[in-house]
C-alpha positions in Angstrom: -45.2 9.4 -61.7 -43.0 9.6 -58.9 -40.2 7.0 -58.8 -40.2 4.5 -55.7 -37.5 5.2 -53.2 -34.3 3.0 -53.5 -34.1 0.0 -51.5 -31.3 0.3 -48.8 -28.7 -2.3 -49.5 -26.6 -3.9 -46.9 -23.7 -1.7 -48.1 -25.6 1.5 -47.5 -26.5 0.4 -43.9 -23.0 -0.4 -43.2 -22.0 3.0 -44.7 -24.5 5.0 -42.6 -23.3 3.1 -39.4 -19.7 4.0 -40.2 -20.6 7.6 -40.6 -22.1 7.5 -37.2 -18.9 5.9 -35.9 -21.0 2.8 -34.5 -18.1 0.3 -34.8 -19.7 -2.5 -32.9 -23.2 -2.2 -34.5 -21.3 -2.4 -37.9 -19.6 -5.6 -36.7 -22.8 -7.3 -35.8 -24.9 -6.0 -38.5 -24.7 -9.0 -40.9 -25.6 -11.5 -38.1 -28.4 -9.4 -36.9 -29.9 -9.0 -40.6 -29.6 -12.7 -41.1 -31.7 -13.4 -38.0 -34.1 -10.7 -39.0 -34.5 -12.4 -42.6 -35.1 -15.8 -40.9 -37.8 -14.4 -38.8 -35.9 -15.2 -35.5 -36.2 -11.5 -34.4 -38.5 -8.7 -35.2 -37.3 -5.4 -36.8 -37.6 -3.6 -33.5 -35.7 -6.3 -31.6 -32.9 -6.1 -34.5 -32.6 -2.3 -33.9 -32.4 -2.8 -30.1 -29.6 -5.5 -30.6 -27.5 -3.2 -32.6 -28.0 -0.3 -30.2 -27.4 -2.3 -27.2 -24.2 -3.7 -28.6 -23.0 -0.3 -29.5 -23.9 1.2 -26.2 -22.1 -1.7 -24.4 -18.9 -1.0 -26.4 -18.9 2.6 -25.6 -19.6 2.3 -22.0 -16.9 -0.2 -21.7 -14.4 2.3 -23.4 -15.7 5.1 -21.2 -15.2 3.0 -18.0 -11.8 1.8 -19.2 -10.6 5.5 -19.8 -12.0 6.6 -16.5 -10.3 3.9 -14.5 -6.9 4.6 -16.3 -7.4 8.5 -15.8 -8.2 7.7 -12.1 -5.2 5.6 -11.6 -7.4 2.6 -10.4 -5.5 -0.2 -12.1 -5.0 -2.9 -11.3 -8.9 -3.0 -10.8 -10.2 -4.2 -7.4 -13.8 -4.9 -6.8 -16.0 -5.6 -3.7 -16.9 -9.0 -5.2 -13.2 -10.0 -5.0 -12.9 -8.9 -1.4 -12.7 -11.8 1.2 -15.0 -10.6 3.9 -14.6 -13.9 5.7 -11.1 -13.1 6.4 -11.8 -9.9 8.2 -14.8 -10.6 10.4 -14.4 -7.0 12.0 -15.9 -5.6 8.7 -19.6 -5.3 8.4 -20.2 -6.5 4.6 -23.6 -4.8 4.6 -22.2 -1.4 5.7 -19.4 -1.5 3.1 -21.9 -2.5 0.2 -23.9 0.5 1.4 -21.1 2.7 1.0 -20.6 1.5 -2.5 -24.0 2.9 -3.3 -22.0 6.3 -3.2 -24.4 8.5 -1.2 -21.4 9.8 0.7 -20.1 11.3 -2.5 -23.2 13.1 -2.9 -23.0 14.4 0.5 -19.3 15.4 0.2 -18.2 13.2 3.1 -14.8 11.7 3.9 -14.6 8.0 4.3 -11.7 6.7 6.5 -10.4 3.2 6.4 -8.1 2.5 9.4 -6.1 -0.6 10.2 -2.8 -2.4 10.0 -1.1 -3.2 6.7 -2.6 -5.9 4.8 -6.1 -5.6 6.0 -7.6 -4.4 2.9 -7.9 -0.8 3.1 -6.5 0.0 -0.2 -8.7 -2.9 -1.9 -11.8 -1.2 -0.4 -10.9 2.3 -1.3 -10.0 1.3 -5.0 -13.2 -0.9 -5.2 -15.4 1.9 -4.3 -13.4 4.1 -6.5 -14.2 1.6 -9.4 -17.8 1.7 -8.6 -17.9 5.5 -8.7 -16.3 5.4 -12.2 -18.9 2.9 -13.4 -21.5 5.3 -12.0 -20.1 8.2 -14.1 -18.3 10.0 -11.3 -14.9 11.4 -11.6 -12.4 9.9 -9.5 -8.6 10.2 -8.8 -6.3 8.0 -6.7 -2.9 8.6 -5.2 -0.9 7.9 -2.3 -0.1 10.6 0.3 3.5 10.7 -0.5 2.9 11.1 -4.4 0.2 14.0 -3.7 2.7 15.9 -1.4 5.7 15.4 -3.9 3.3 16.9 -6.8 2.2 19.6 -4.7 5.7 20.5 -3.6 7.0 20.5 -7.2 4.0 22.7 -8.3 4.8 25.1 -5.4 8.5 25.4 -6.5 7.4 25.9 -10.2 4.7 28.7 -9.2 1.9 26.3 -10.3 0.4 25.6 -6.9 -2.9 27.0 -7.3 -3.3 25.4 -10.6 -2.3 21.9 -9.0 -4.7 22.4 -6.1 -7.7 23.0 -8.5 -6.6 19.7 -10.3 -7.0 17.8 -7.3 -10.0 19.6 -6.0 -11.7 18.8 -9.3 -12.6 15.1 -9.0 -16.0 14.1 -7.3 -14.0 11.6 -5.3 -10.2 11.9 -4.4 -8.6 8.9 -2.9 -5.6 9.3 -0.7 -3.8 6.0 0.2 -1.1 5.0 2.7 -1.4 7.8 5.1 1.1 7.1 7.9 3.5 4.9 6.0 6.1 7.6 5.4 7.0 10.7 7.4 5.7 13.9 6.1 7.5 17.3 6.6 5.7 20.2 8.2 5.8 21.9 4.7 4.2 18.8 3.0 1.5 18.9 5.8 0.8 22.4 5.0 0.3 21.6 1.4 -2.1 18.7 2.3 -4.0 20.9 4.5 -4.6 23.5 1.7 -6.0 20.6 -0.5 -8.2 19.3 2.3 -9.4 22.9 3.0 -10.2 23.3 -0.9 -12.2 20.2 -1.0 -13.9 20.7 2.4 -17.7 20.2 2.0 -17.3 20.5 -1.8 -15.7 17.0 -2.7 -15.8 13.5 -1.2 -12.5 11.8 -0.1 -11.5 8.3 0.8 -8.4 8.1 3.1 -6.6 5.0 4.2 -4.1 4.9 7.2 -2.4 2.5 9.3 -2.3 5.1 12.1 -4.8 6.2 14.7 -6.1 9.8 14.5 -4.3 10.5 17.9 -0.9 9.7 16.0 -1.5 12.1 13.2 0.5 14.9 14.9 3.6 12.7 14.6 2.6 11.5 11.0 2.6 15.0 9.8 5.3 16.3 12.0 3.1 19.2 13.3 0.4 18.7 15.9 -1.1 22.0 15.1 -1.6 21.1 11.4 -2.8 17.7 12.1 -5.5 19.1 14.5 -6.7 21.4 11.7 -6.7 18.6 9.2 -8.8 16.5 11.7 -11.1 19.2 12.3 -12.2 19.2 8.6 -11.6 15.5 7.9 -13.8 14.3 10.7 -16.6 16.9 10.4 -18.6 14.9 7.8 -16.9 11.7 8.0 -17.5 7.9 8.1 -14.8 5.9 9.8 -14.3 2.1 9.2 -11.7 0.5 11.6 -10.5 -2.9 10.5 -9.0 -5.0 13.2 -7.9 -8.1 11.5 -5.0 -10.1 10.2 -2.9 -9.3 7.1 -4.4 -11.0 4.0 -1.2 -10.9 2.1 0.9 -12.8 4.8 -2.0 -15.3 5.7 0.0 -18.2 4.1 3.5 -17.3 5.3 3.0 -16.9 9.3 5.3 -19.9 9.7 8.1 -18.1 7.9 8.1 -15.2 10.2 10.6 -15.5 13.2 8.8 -16.3 16.4 10.2 -13.2 18.3 8.8 -10.9 15.6 5.4 -12.4 14.8 3.7 -10.3 17.5 4.8 -7.2 15.4 4.3 -8.8 11.9 0.5 -7.9 11.6 -0.3 -11.3 10.6 -2.4 -11.8 13.6 -5.4 -9.8 14.8 -3.9 -6.8 16.7 -4.8 -6.3 20.4 -7.7 -4.1 21.2 -6.6 -0.5 20.4 -5.5 1.9 23.1 -8.0 4.6 24.2 -5.7 7.3 22.8 -5.6 5.8 19.4 -9.4 5.4 18.8 -11.0 7.8 16.3 -13.1 10.4 18.1 -16.8 9.8 18.0 -18.8 12.1 15.5 -22.1 12.9 14.8 -21.8 12.4 11.0 -24.1 9.9 9.1 -23.0 6.3 9.7 -20.0 7.4 11.7 -18.4 5.0 14.4 -15.2 3.5 14.9 -14.6 0.1 13.1 
């Protein structure tokens, strides 16, 4: 007569969960078994609880690693953005962008506006949403990007470094226009933009209008070539608001400099500084 199969003990269950590297399920096993024995949950519900706990742990780890690799810490979210402080922004439009369809279309998303108006916050928040959705993301400032490319060029590793920056599904380049760029640096940035053109999505933030990019990059010809690619499939969001960071300190700014302190809504932009209109999906200034 065939012997009955041995009854699985709590130890053997834990041993098997350990072999499967199911750390969270292992932690909650005793509590789940207790509820099962009391009849509070069914066997199927017990299995579901263990798997859900394990999945949530692994997903949290994946997101944490993705955010650190993408350089998106400290984390910013759209839920923490104060849309009431920037009435020029269309909340529904920003939330639509966070659905990430622009990444699928390999479009370039531009956030333009004075310092402190939330450009970097919005760019980071959309990057965080992309990481949570399983997309590869990398964020850097323009100065950091050009410094890294320049170093790679000197060391004979430029092709390799361009491939690195071209690899992510979404590349976020922050703070365009804050520091001057040499013509050599502008050429390096153009090579990267050209490598990602119609292949990978980007988010760019800038405090300068497109008409000023010749000055920003120190070369009007390269700036024109950049904009030719960066505005072909583009969404432009122009923020015309006050600085959120300085909202509580307006009285500390000397009277004669307040007009230039970016703590009050800027005057209507000059025609030369407005982004050129484009036929891209959802594209219009501001």
